[in-house]
C-alpha positions in Angstrom: 95.0 153.4 116.4 91.5 154.4 116.5 88.5 152.7 115.4 84.7 153.7 114.5 81.7 152.8 116.3 78.3 152.8 114.9 77.3 156.0 115.0 80.8 157.4 113.3 82.6 158.4 116.8 86.6 157.9 116.5 87.7 155.6 119.4 90.8 154.1 120.8 91.7 150.6 120.4 94.4 148.4 122.1 96.0 146.1 119.8 98.5 143.1 120.8 101.6 144.0 118.5 102.4 140.3 119.0 98.9 138.4 118.2 101.2 134.9 118.6 102.6 135.7 122.1 100.6 133.4 124.4 102.4 130.8 122.9 105.7 131.7 124.7 105.2 129.7 127.3 106.4 126.6 125.5 109.8 126.6 126.5 110.6 122.8 126.0 113.2 121.7 123.3 110.9 120.7 120.2 114.3 120.0 117.7 115.2 115.8 117.3 118.4 115.0 117.8 120.7 115.0 115.0 121.4 111.3 116.6 118.6 108.8 116.4 118.0 107.7 120.0 119.9 104.0 120.2 120.0 102.1 123.3 121.2 98.6 121.8 123.7 98.9 118.8 123.3 96.4 116.0 126.6 94.6 118.3 123.8 93.9 121.1 125.3 96.0 123.7 123.5 98.1 125.7 124.3 101.9 126.1 122.6 103.6 128.4 120.6 107.1 127.6 120.5 109.8 130.1 117.0 111.5 128.4 115.6 108.1 128.1 115.9 105.4 130.9 115.4 101.7 131.0 114.0 99.4 133.1 112.8 95.9 132.0 112.4 92.8 134.3 114.0 89.8 132.7 110.0 88.0 131.9 109.5 91.2 129.9 112.8 91.0 128.2 112.1 87.1 127.2 108.2 88.4 126.3 109.7 91.0 123.6 111.9 88.1 122.3 108.5 85.8 122.2 106.5 88.7 120.5 109.3 89.1 118.0 109.9 85.8 117.1 106.5 84.5 117.4 105.1 87.8 114.9 108.0 86.8 112.6 106.9 83.6 111.8 103.4 84.3 111.4 104.5 86.8 109.2 106.0 84.4 107.0 103.4 82.2 106.8 100.5 84.9 106.1 103.2 85.4 102.8 102.9 81.7 101.9 99.0 81.3 102.8 98.5 84.6 100.4 100.5 82.8 97.7 98.3 79.7 97.8 95.3 81.9 97.2 94.2 81.7 100.7 94.1 85.7 101.2 93.5 88.1 98.6 96.5 90.4 100.1 99.1 90.9 102.7 101.4 93.6 104.5 104.6 92.6 105.8 106.0 93.2 108.7 109.3 92.2 108.6 112.5 94.3 109.7 109.9 96.2 112.3 109.3 94.1 115.2 111.4 95.8 116.9 109.4 99.4 116.9 106.3 97.7 117.2 107.5 95.3 120.2 109.4 97.8 121.9 106.2 100.6 121.5 103.4 98.0 122.3 105.4 97.0 125.4 105.3 100.1 126.5 101.6 100.4 126.8 99.2 99.8 129.8 96.2 97.4 129.6 93.6 100.4 129.2 95.2 102.6 126.9 94.1 102.3 123.2 96.4 100.9 120.1 95.6 102.5 116.7 97.0 100.4 114.0 97.3 100.9 109.7 97.1 97.8 107.9 100.7 96.3 109.0 100.7 96.8 113.0 100.5 92.6 113.2 103.7 92.7 116.0 101.4 95.6 117.8 98.2 93.1 117.9 100.8 90.1 119.3 101.4 92.5 122.2 97.7 93.7 122.8 96.6 89.8 122.4 95.1 89.5 119.5 94.5 85.9 117.4 96.7 86.5 114.2 94.3 84.3 112.3 91.3 87.0 113.0 93.5 89.6 111.5 93.8 87.6 108.8 90.6 87.3 108.0 90.9 91.0 106.7 93.3 90.5 104.6 90.9 87.6 103.4 88.0 89.6 103.2 86.3 87.4 105.2 85.3 90.8 107.8 86.6 93.9 108.5 87.4 93.4 111.8 86.8 89.8 113.5 88.9 90.2 116.6 86.7 92.6 119.3 88.8 96.3 119.6 87.5 97.2 123.0 88.4 94.0 124.6 92.5 94.3 123.8 91.9 98.0 122.9 93.2 97.6 119.8 91.6 99.0 116.9 90.2 97.8 113.4 93.3 97.8 110.7 93.0 101.2 108.8 93.6 100.4 105.5 93.0 104.4 104.4 96.2 106.3 104.6 96.4 108.5 107.6 92.7 108.0 109.0 93.0 106.6 112.1 95.2 109.4 113.4 91.9 111.4 113.6 90.8 108.7 115.7 93.3 107.9 118.3 93.5 111.7 118.5 89.7 111.9 119.4 89.8 108.7 121.4 92.6 110.6 123.5 90.8 113.9 123.8 87.4 112.3 125.3 89.5 110.9 127.6 91.0 113.5 129.0 87.6 115.3 129.2 86.6 112.2 131.1 89.2 112.7 133.4 91.1 109.1 132.9 94.9 108.8 132.2 94.2 106.6 129.4 97.0 107.5 126.5 96.5 106.1 122.8 98.9 105.4 120.4 98.9 105.8 116.1 101.0 104.1 113.9 101.7 104.8 110.7 104.2 105.2 108.0 106.4 107.5 106.0 103.6 108.2 103.5 101.0 108.7 106.2 102.4 112.1 106.9 101.6 113.6 103.3 98.0 112.6 103.9 95.8 115.5 104.9 93.4 113.8 107.5 97.4 112.7 109.6 97.7 116.9 109.6 94.2 117.0 111.1 94.7 114.1 113.8 98.1 115.5 115.1 96.7 119.4 115.0 94.1 118.7 117.0 95.7 116.7 119.2 98.4 119.3 119.9 95.8 121.9 120.1 93.9 119.9 122.8 96.9 118.4 124.9 95.9 114.7 123.7 97.2 112.3 125.7 98.7 110.4 122.2 101.5 109.7 120.7 101.8 109.4 117.0 104.6 106.4 115.7 105.7 107.4 112.5 107.4 103.6 111.2 109.7 105.2 108.4 110.4 102.0 106.5 112.2 104.3 103.9 109.6 103.5 101.5 105.8 104.5 100.3 105.3 102.2 98.0 107.4 103.3 95.3 107.8 106.5 96.3 110.9 107.3 98.4 111.0 109.2 101.8 113.3 111.8 100.2 110.4 112.7 97.7 108.0 112.3 100.6 109.0 115.5 102.5 111.0 118.7 102.0 112.0 118.6 106.2 115.1 117.3 107.2 113.7 114.8 108.6 110.3 113.3 109.6 110.6 114.5 113.2 110.8 118.2 112.1 107.0 118.1 111.2 106.5 118.2 114.9 107.5 121.1 115.3 105.1 123.1 113.7 102.3 121.3 115.7 104.3 122.1 119.1 104.9 119.0 120.1 108.2 117.3 120.4 109.3 115.2 117.6 112.3 112.2 119.0 114.0 110.0 116.4 114.9 106.6 117.1 116.7 103.4 115.8 113.3 101.4 114.8 115.1 98.1 114.6 116.3 98.5 118.6 113.4 97.3 120.4 114.9 98.6 123.8 114.8 102.5 122.2 111.4 102.0 121.2 110.3 101.0 124.5 112.1 103.3 126.7 110.8 106.2 124.4 107.9 105.3 124.1 107.0 104.8 127.4 108.6 108.6 128.1 105.8 109.5 125.6 103.1 107.8 127.5 104.5 109.0 130.8 104.4 112.8 129.1 100.8 112.5 127.6 99.6 111.5 131.0 100.7 114.6 132.8 98.8 116.6 130.4 101.9 117.8 128.5 100.7 116.6 124.9 101.2 114.3 121.8 104.6 112.9 121.0 105.6 112.3 117.3 108.1 109.6 117.2 110.2 108.7 113.9 111.6 105.6 114.3 113.7 104.7 111.4 113.3 101.2 110.7 113.3 99.2 107.1 110.9 97.1 104.8 112.3 94.3 104.3 110.1 92.5 102.0 107.6 94.3 99.2 105.0 97.3 100.6 102.5 94.2 99.9 102.1 91.0 98.6 100.6 92.6 95.2 103.7 94.5 95.0 107.6 94.2 93.2 109.5 96.2 95.4 112.7 94.8 92.4 111.3 97.7 90.4 112.2 100.4 92.3 114.0 99.7 95.2 117.5 99.4 95.2 118.6 95.8 95.8 122.1 96.5 97.7 120.7 98.5 100.5 118.7 95.2 101.5 122.4 93.8 102.8 123.2 96.4 104.7 119.6 96.5 106.7 119.8 92.7 107.1 123.2 93.4 108.9 120.2 95.7 111.5 118.0 92.8 111.9 116.0 93.8 115.2 115.6 90.3 116.5 119.7 89.4 115.6 120.7 91.9 117.8 117.8 91.7 120.3 119.6 87.8 120.6 123.1 88.7 120.9 121.9 91.3 123.8 119.8 88.5 125.8 122.6 85.6 125.3 125.4 87.9 126.5 123.0 89.1 129.4 122.3 85.1 130.4 118.7 85.3 129.8 118.3 82.9 126.5 119.0 79.4 126.7 118.9 77.0 124.1 115.5 75.5 126.3 114.0 78.8 125.9 115.0 79.6 122.1 113.9 75.8 121.1 110.5 76.2 123.2 109.3 79.3 121.4 110.2 78.1 118.4 107.9 75.6 118.7 105.3 77.8 120.3 105.7 79.6 117.2 105.1 76.2 114.6 102.2 75.0 116.8 100.4 78.7 116.5 101.2 78.7 112.2 99.8 75.6 111.8 96.5 76.7 113.9 96.7 79.8 111.8 96.4 78.0 108.8 93.7 75.7 109.6 91.6 78.6 111.1 92.3 80.6 107.6 92.5 77.7 105.2 89.5 77.9 102.8 86.9 79.3 105.4 83.6 80.6 103.8 83.1 84.3 102.7 79.4 84.3 103.8 77.3 86.6 102.0 79.2 88.7 99.7 76.6 91.0 99.1 77.2 91.8 103.4 79.8 94.5 102.0 76.6 96.7 101.3 74.6 96.6 104.6 76.9 99.1 106.2 77.1 102.0 104.2 73.9 103.5 104.4 71.2 103.5 107.1 69.1 103.3 104.7 70.5 102.0 101.1 70.2 104.5 97.8 69.1 103.0 95.0 72.2 103.2 93.3 74.1 101.2 95.8 71.1 98.9 95.6 71.7 98.4 91.9 75.7 97.5 92.3 74.9 95.0 94.5 72.2 93.3 92.4 74.9 93.6 89.5 77.5 91.8 91.7 75.3 89.2 92.9 74.1 88.2 88.9 78.0 87.9 88.4 78.3 85.2 91.3 75.3 83.4 90.1 76.9 83.9 86.4 80.6 82.1 87.5 79.0 79.4 89.4 76.9 78.4 87.0 80.0 77.9 84.7 81.4 76.3 86.9 
């Protein structure tokens, strides 16, 4: 092929016939398996998996059981608090405890978790006090807990934006020469957001040590996953980024632990990000402001109830001799005590200055913003006068 230089002389130019051959060294199989990875079946029977070996101590087994039960009890208490007007809104994680506790248990203390607004069980594993999270639902403050202390970022309501944050932190950790990894939690609906694409593409290009953990609970509010994507599965989307996609039984806490641990180890070796699709089910509505009976087939619920992550794990632990009546009763007593304290912490908690929300929009407030603040304060004052 010839080209023309600045003075009109023809020159020979060598052109690579295949400009993307530099990707050819990526030999790993990126396709997810047809069958989701499952280590613990619905009857509580353990089946070893060659690719995802499991190493769990007895104490770790009991800790995961405790986290799952405690998270579910607090979840129930939180719904009651919202119904009593103490929380503005609450997003339940009922039925997703296995996916959350298993994956969070795979994290090291120096790893970071980036949640959406439904990762209450993950927060529990990371040591975050549930009452601090509920202040977010109450509107008291955006984030009461210290993200740096727990390596658990603030809950994210804007769908998909935190995948960019997770990718950014993971790249920064890599540049710093540490082997800290990150995990980002999101639902099936987030895969339709531009921010999710940006985060996953950025992470893949820079081989960031991050795991993208998608809890496919079947519904993005009222939109079923079948209307969410034309891909065969959500895990197939990973191929386009050059990362492996793995589908797992999201109600299997052991599969969640084993696969996430594998993905984190892979990330620490410098092999880049992984997309995990955890197939689970949202047993409650999208939030306490939603009526799922208007769009979700109610006949689906009994079938998923039989796949309950706590029930199957209880069967497994009982057969293994790791659960006894004293331990189970103790966990229930601790859960009741925790719920009582959470209720006391949240009930009628003061909101301080309502207009504080305007303080952190711009360093220098704009006239329009100040006008909105003044308008809100006038409305509050008028209501107080009427009462």
